[in-house]
C-alpha positions as CSV (number, residue, x, y, z in Angstrom):
1,M,-1.7,22.9,-14.3
2,P,-2.7,19.1,-14.3
3,L,-1.0,16.9,-16.8
4,K,-2.5,16.6,-20.1
5,P,-3.0,12.7,-20.8
6,S,-3.4,13.6,-24.7
7,Q,0.7,13.9,-24.6
8,I,1.6,11.3,-22.4
9,L,-0.3,9.2,-24.7
10,N,1.2,10.4,-27.8
11,Q,4.6,9.8,-26.6
12,L,3.9,6.1,-25.5
13,N,2.5,5.4,-29.0
14,E,5.5,7.0,-30.6
15,R,8.0,4.8,-28.6
16,R,6.1,1.9,-27.9
17,S,8.4,-0.3,-30.1
18,E,11.2,0.4,-27.3
19,F,8.6,-1.0,-24.5
20,S,7.8,-4.3,-26.6
21,R,11.6,-4.8,-26.8
22,F,12.1,-4.5,-23.2
23,D,8.7,-7.2,-22.6
24,E,10.1,-9.1,-25.4
25,E,13.7,-9.4,-24.2
26,T,12.3,-9.6,-20.3
27,Y,9.8,-12.4,-21.1
28,R,12.6,-14.7,-23.2
29,I,14.9,-14.4,-19.8
30,V,12.1,-15.3,-17.4
31,E,11.5,-18.5,-19.8
32,L,15.5,-19.3,-19.3
33,Y,14.8,-19.0,-15.3
34,Q,11.9,-21.1,-15.5
35,K,13.6,-23.7,-17.3
36,A,16.5,-24.0,-15.3
37,L,14.6,-24.0,-12.1
38,T,12.6,-26.9,-12.8
39,E,15.9,-28.4,-13.4
40,A,17.0,-27.6,-9.8
41,M,14.4,-28.9,-8.4
42,Q,15.0,-32.3,-9.5
43,L,18.1,-32.3,-8.2
44,S,18.6,-33.4,-4.7
45,T,19.3,-31.1,-1.5
46,T,22.8,-32.5,-1.1
47,E,24.2,-32.0,-4.8
48,L,22.3,-28.4,-4.8
49,Q,24.4,-27.5,-1.9
50,S,27.3,-29.6,-3.1
51,R,27.6,-27.7,-6.5
52,L,27.0,-24.2,-4.7
53,A,29.4,-24.9,-1.6
54,N,32.4,-23.8,-4.0
55,Q,31.0,-20.5,-5.6
56,K,31.6,-17.5,-3.5
57,D,28.4,-15.1,-3.8
58,C,26.0,-18.1,-5.1
59,G,22.5,-15.9,-4.3
60,A,20.9,-18.8,-1.9
61,V,21.8,-22.2,-0.2
62,P,18.9,-24.3,1.3
63,L,18.7,-24.9,4.7
64,E,15.4,-27.4,4.6
65,S,15.4,-30.8,2.7
66,L,14.0,-29.9,-0.9
67,D,13.9,-33.6,-1.5
68,D,10.5,-34.8,-1.1
69,L,9.4,-31.6,-2.9
70,E,7.4,-32.2,-6.1
71,S,7.8,-28.5,-6.3
72,W,9.5,-25.6,-4.2
73,I,5.8,-24.3,-2.4
74,L,5.1,-26.1,1.2
75,S,1.7,-26.0,1.1
76,F,-0.1,-24.1,4.0
77,G,-2.7,-27.1,3.9
78,L,-5.4,-25.1,5.8
79,K,-8.9,-23.7,4.0
80,W,-11.8,-21.8,5.6
81,E,-15.3,-21.5,4.8
82,T,-16.0,-18.6,6.9
83,R,-14.5,-15.4,8.3
84,E,-15.2,-17.4,11.9
85,Q,-12.7,-20.1,11.0
86,S,-10.1,-18.1,10.0
87,N,-10.7,-15.5,13.2
88,A,-10.8,-18.9,15.4
89,W,-6.9,-20.3,13.8
90,V,-5.9,-16.7,14.2
91,R,-6.8,-16.6,17.8
92,E,-5.2,-20.0,18.6
93,Q,-1.8,-19.0,16.9
94,L,-1.5,-15.6,18.4
95,A,-3.4,-15.9,21.8
96,G,-0.7,-14.1,24.6
97,V,1.9,-13.5,21.7
98,S,3.5,-10.1,21.7
99,T,3.7,-8.7,18.7
100,F,5.6,-5.3,17.6
101,A,6.5,-3.2,14.9
102,V,8.1,0.2,15.0
103,D,7.7,2.6,12.3
104,G,8.9,6.3,11.7
105,S,8.3,9.8,9.8
106,Q,10.2,13.2,9.4
107,I,9.9,16.6,8.6
108,Y,12.9,17.0,6.4
109,P,15.4,20.5,6.6
110,G,14.4,23.5,3.8
111,K,14.8,26.5,2.4
112,D,12.3,28.4,4.6
113,L,14.1,28.5,7.4
114,S,17.6,30.5,7.8
115,I,18.5,27.8,10.5
116,P,18.5,24.2,9.6
117,V,16.6,22.3,11.7
118,A,14.6,18.9,11.3
119,L,12.2,16.4,13.0
120,V,12.4,12.9,13.0
121,Q,9.6,10.9,15.2
122,I,8.9,7.3,15.6
123,G,6.0,5.3,16.4
124,W,5.7,1.8,18.0
125,F,3.4,-0.6,18.7
126,E,2.9,-3.8,20.5
127,N,0.1,-5.9,20.6
128,L,-0.5,-8.6,23.5
129,H,-3.3,-10.7,21.8
130,T,-4.9,-10.9,25.2
131,E,-8.8,-11.6,25.3
132,S,-9.3,-8.0,26.6
133,G,-7.7,-6.5,23.6
134,Q,-4.5,-5.0,25.7
135,Y,-1.9,-2.7,23.9
136,F,0.6,-0.5,24.2
137,K,1.8,2.6,21.5
138,D,3.4,5.7,21.9
139,I,6.0,7.6,20.3
140,Q,9.2,9.1,20.5
141,S,10.5,12.9,18.6
142,Y,13.7,14.2,17.7
143,V,14.4,17.6,16.8
144,M,17.9,17.7,14.8
145,T,20.1,20.7,15.4
146,P,22.4,22.1,13.0
147,Q,25.1,20.0,14.7
148,D,23.2,16.8,13.9
149,L,22.9,17.8,10.2
150,K,26.1,19.0,9.7
151,V,25.5,21.1,6.4
152,D,26.9,23.9,4.8
153,R,23.6,24.9,3.0
154,L,19.7,24.2,4.0
155,G,18.1,21.4,2.5
156,G,19.4,19.6,-0.1
157,E,20.4,15.3,-0.5
158,L,23.0,15.2,2.2
159,A,20.8,17.1,4.7
160,D,18.1,14.4,4.3
161,R,20.2,11.6,4.3
162,K,21.3,12.7,7.9
163,V,17.8,12.4,8.5
164,N,16.9,9.3,7.1
165,M,20.0,7.9,8.7
166,R,18.9,9.1,12.2
167,R,15.3,7.9,11.8
168,F,16.7,4.5,10.8
169,E,18.9,4.5,13.9
170,M,16.0,5.7,16.2
171,E,13.8,2.7,15.4
172,T,16.3,-0.1,15.0
173,Q,17.4,0.6,18.9
174,R,13.5,0.8,19.7
175,I,13.6,-3.0,18.4
176,V,16.7,-3.7,20.4
177,D,15.0,-2.3,23.5
178,Y,12.2,-4.6,22.9
179,F,14.4,-7.3,22.9
180,E,15.7,-6.1,26.0
181,E,11.9,-5.8,27.8
182,H,10.9,-9.2,26.5
183,E,14.4,-10.9,26.9
184,G,13.7,-15.0,27.1
185,M,10.7,-14.6,26.4
186,V,8.9,-17.3,23.8
187,D,6.1,-15.5,23.1
188,A,7.3,-12.7,21.9
189,L,7.9,-11.3,18.3
190,A,9.7,-8.4,16.8
191,F,8.7,-7.7,13.2
192,F,11.1,-5.5,11.1
193,D,9.6,-3.6,8.3
194,G,12.4,-4.0,5.4
195,S,15.2,-5.9,4.7
196,L,17.8,-7.2,6.8
197,V,20.3,-7.4,4.1
198,A,21.1,-3.6,4.0
199,S,22.1,-3.7,0.0
200,F,20.2,-0.3,-0.5
201,A,22.8,1.3,1.5
202,E,25.5,0.4,-1.4
203,A,24.8,3.2,-3.1
204,F,26.1,5.5,-0.6
205,D,29.3,6.4,0.7
206,Q,31.2,4.5,3.2
207,E,30.4,5.9,6.7
208,T,26.7,6.1,5.2
209,Q,26.6,2.2,4.9
210,A,28.5,1.6,8.1
211,T,25.8,3.6,9.7
212,Y,23.1,0.7,8.1
213,V,25.1,-1.9,8.3
214,R,25.5,-1.4,12.5
215,C,21.9,-0.4,13.2
216,V,20.9,-3.6,11.5
217,L,23.9,-5.9,13.1
218,N,22.4,-4.2,16.5
219,V,19.4,-6.0,15.7
220,L,20.8,-9.2,14.4
221,E,23.0,-9.7,17.6
222,A,20.6,-8.3,20.6
223,S,17.7,-10.6,19.1
224,E,20.4,-13.7,19.5
225,H,21.7,-12.5,23.0
226,F,18.3,-11.6,24.5
227,K,16.6,-14.7,22.2
228,V,13.7,-13.2,21.3
229,P,12.8,-13.5,17.5
230,V,12.7,-10.6,14.7
231,V,11.1,-11.4,11.3
232,A,11.9,-8.6,8.6
233,Y,9.0,-8.5,6.3
234,I,9.0,-7.2,3.0
235,D,5.9,-6.6,0.6
236,T,7.4,-5.9,-2.2
237,S,10.5,-7.3,-2.5
238,T,13.1,-7.2,-5.7
239,A,15.7,-9.3,-4.3
240,R,17.1,-11.6,-6.5
241,D,18.9,-14.3,-4.5
242,L,17.3,-17.5,-6.0
243,T,17.8,-16.2,-9.5
244,G,21.5,-15.5,-8.5
245,M,21.6,-19.0,-7.2
246,L,20.1,-20.1,-10.9
247,K,22.3,-18.4,-12.6
248,S,25.3,-19.7,-10.7
249,L,24.1,-23.2,-11.0
250,F,23.3,-22.8,-15.0
251,S,25.5,-20.4,-16.1
252,L,22.3,-17.8,-17.2
253,P,22.5,-14.4,-18.4
254,D,22.3,-11.7,-16.1
255,N,19.1,-9.4,-16.1
256,K,18.2,-6.8,-13.5
257,S,14.4,-7.1,-14.0
258,I,13.9,-10.6,-13.2
259,H,13.4,-10.9,-9.3
260,D,12.6,-13.9,-7.2
261,A,9.0,-13.0,-6.3
262,K,8.4,-13.0,-10.0
263,L,10.1,-16.1,-10.7
264,L,8.2,-17.9,-7.5
265,D,4.6,-16.8,-7.8
266,K,4.0,-19.6,-10.4
267,L,6.5,-23.1,-10.0
268,Y,6.4,-25.5,-12.7
269,A,7.1,-29.1,-11.4
270,N,7.7,-29.9,-15.3
271,Q,7.5,-28.4,-18.3
272,K,3.6,-29.0,-18.2
273,V,2.2,-28.5,-15.0
274,S,2.6,-25.2,-12.8
275,Q,1.5,-25.2,-9.1
276,A,0.6,-21.9,-8.0
277,M,1.0,-20.4,-4.7
278,A,-2.2,-20.2,-2.5
279,W,-2.6,-18.0,0.5
280,G,0.0,-19.1,3.2
281,D,2.0,-21.2,1.0
282,R,5.7,-20.6,1.5
283,T,8.9,-21.8,-0.1
284,P,11.8,-23.8,1.4
285,I,13.9,-21.7,4.0
286,F,17.1,-20.5,2.1
287,R,20.3,-19.0,3.7
288,C,21.3,-15.7,1.7
289,A,24.3,-16.1,0.2
290,R,24.2,-12.6,-1.5
291,S,27.4,-10.8,-3.0
292,G,27.7,-6.7,-1.9
293,I,27.0,-5.6,1.7
294,L,26.7,-8.8,3.9
295,D,31.1,-8.7,3.0
296,T,30.7,-5.9,5.8
297,Y,28.4,-8.1,8.4
298,G,31.2,-10.0,10.0
299,K,30.2,-13.3,11.6
300,Q,26.6,-12.0,10.7
301,G,27.5,-12.3,6.9
302,D,25.8,-15.7,6.4
303,R,23.2,-15.9,9.4
304,I,20.5,-14.6,7.4
305,A,17.9,-16.8,6.4
306,F,14.7,-16.3,3.4
307,T,11.8,-17.8,2.6
308,Y,8.4,-16.5,0.6
309,L,5.7,-16.1,1.9
310,K,1.7,-15.8,-0.2
311,T,0.0,-13.4,2.0
312,N,-2.5,-12.1,-0.4
313,R,-4.7,-13.4,-3.2
314,E,-3.4,-11.6,-6.3
315,G,-0.1,-10.4,-5.8
316,L,3.5,-11.7,-5.4
317,P,4.7,-13.4,-2.4
318,A,6.3,-11.4,0.9
319,R,9.8,-12.0,1.6
320,L,10.2,-12.7,5.1
321,E,14.1,-12.9,6.4
322,L,15.2,-14.1,10.0
323,P,18.2,-14.5,11.9
324,M,19.8,-18.2,11.6
325,W,19.6,-18.4,14.9
326,V,15.8,-18.8,14.8
327,Y,15.8,-21.3,12.0
328,E,18.8,-23.4,14.4
329,A,16.1,-23.2,17.3
330,G,13.9,-24.9,15.4
331,R,11.1,-22.0,15.8
332,A,10.7,-20.8,11.9
333,D,7.5,-22.7,11.6
334,Q,6.0,-21.1,14.7
335,I,7.1,-17.8,13.6
336,I,5.8,-18.2,10.0
337,N,2.5,-19.3,11.6
338,W,2.3,-15.6,13.7
339,V,2.9,-13.8,10.4
340,R,-0.1,-15.8,9.0
341,G,-1.8,-14.7,11.6
342,E,-1.0,-11.1,11.4
343,V,-1.2,-10.9,8.2
344,A,-4.7,-12.6,8.3
345,I,-6.0,-9.8,10.7
346,G,-4.3,-7.0,8.6
347,G,-5.9,-8.5,5.0
348,G,-3.2,-9.2,3.6
349,Y,-0.5,-7.1,5.1
350,P,0.8,-7.2,9.1
351,Y,-1.5,-5.5,11.1
352,V,1.0,-4.6,13.6
353,I,3.3,-2.8,11.0
354,E,0.1,-1.1,9.7
355,T,-0.6,0.1,13.5
356,A,2.7,1.3,13.6
357,D,3.1,3.3,10.3
358,Q,-0.2,4.9,11.6
359,V,1.1,6.0,14.8
360,A,4.3,7.0,13.6
361,V,3.3,9.2,10.6
362,V,3.6,12.9,10.6
363,Q,0.5,14.7,9.2
364,A,0.3,17.5,6.7
365,G,-0.5,20.0,9.7
366,D,2.1,18.7,11.7
367,R,4.8,20.5,9.4
368,Q,3.2,23.7,10.3
369,T,2.8,23.5,14.2
370,F,6.6,22.2,14.1
371,L,7.6,25.4,12.4
372,R,5.4,27.7,14.2
373,V,6.9,26.2,17.5
374,F,10.2,26.5,16.4
375,Q,9.8,30.1,15.1
376,D,8.2,30.9,18.4
377,W,10.7,29.9,20.3
378,A,14.0,31.2,18.0
379,E,12.0,34.6,18.2
380,K,12.1,34.3,22.3
381,E,15.9,32.8,22.5
382,D,16.8,35.9,20.4
383,L,18.3,33.7,17.6
384,K,18.3,35.9,13.8
385,L,16.0,33.4,12.2
386,R,14.6,34.4,8.7
387,L,11.8,33.4,7.0
388,S,11.4,32.7,3.2
389,R,8.6,35.1,1.8
390,K,7.3,32.0,0.2
391,M,6.9,30.4,3.7
392,V,5.3,33.9,4.7
393,S,3.0,34.0,2.1
394,K,1.7,30.7,2.5
395,A,0.9,31.3,5.9
396,R,-0.8,34.0,4.7
397,R,-3.0,32.5,2.5
398,R,-3.9,30.4,4.9
């Protein structure tokens, strides 16, 4: 049966005070952080770095000079009157540049089949940005057997986790392959859809954590080895590196609901004047000094830089992460302009990532096709495959 809106509305009305208390407390803490941010912007780069130098896990450390900034917004500085003007700028930036992204999807094992089986599919898209519109896209599939899944029961969280890990391994390996294919090219850029700081893996066991960290380190190390940049793009970031920095500097109370993007969307040059980020504006570049998972990154633990970039007119800024070697090579501005170009083409989201997602996605009908192929093959191979009554009933109805 469909939801009953009246029931939901009654419960919301009954518990309004709980939402109000949360909102009021968050607003109070946000004001404290806004004030601290204003104070931090008055400090010189040298003083900031000095005060953070002896603080372990301080969240973030500035890399670019902040001394000449009224607030921590670096204006993009360009405005276009027409779509044609913006398209001309994009062509100028991206002409002849290879941009690449990979994404994945999966069919999880379930209880419909008596033999555990799953499917992982990745898809990639490379846009050469030539006048002829040349591009490459393709997919790669991997069937996961009971040996891959290594579970005693059909389905379940552990089996799904194995599938997700395999997908991540395939995605990151394809990015590494791209680096090798484009070794030393100054006009190539890979997009990483997600964060290079794998904090999400902290919720898992050590073996799972190690797998995700190994995959990310492969990307970071290969990028530096083959001298092909990679940029991690996080559209809706809840990272708290700059808020962690402010907490360290001013001994502020912690609040998990306050994150960098929310704090940065409107920066205060003083207590009265605010400067909202416009499209294309970015923050200075910082080094990520987050506690937790980075402790397992070895030599790469302090080699991830980040900035926040305004990629749309209404929403919060996106987070970009770069390997430190890209910043040290003086290529950060060039890479950020390429990201701006991809976002402009995609209407607020990088076109290359969006297209890779479309290539990779497993459609609703694909699951039935996969199960039917597996069923036919199992019958041919004389495997004792049993189908659930629920699955047989669905197939009959369709």
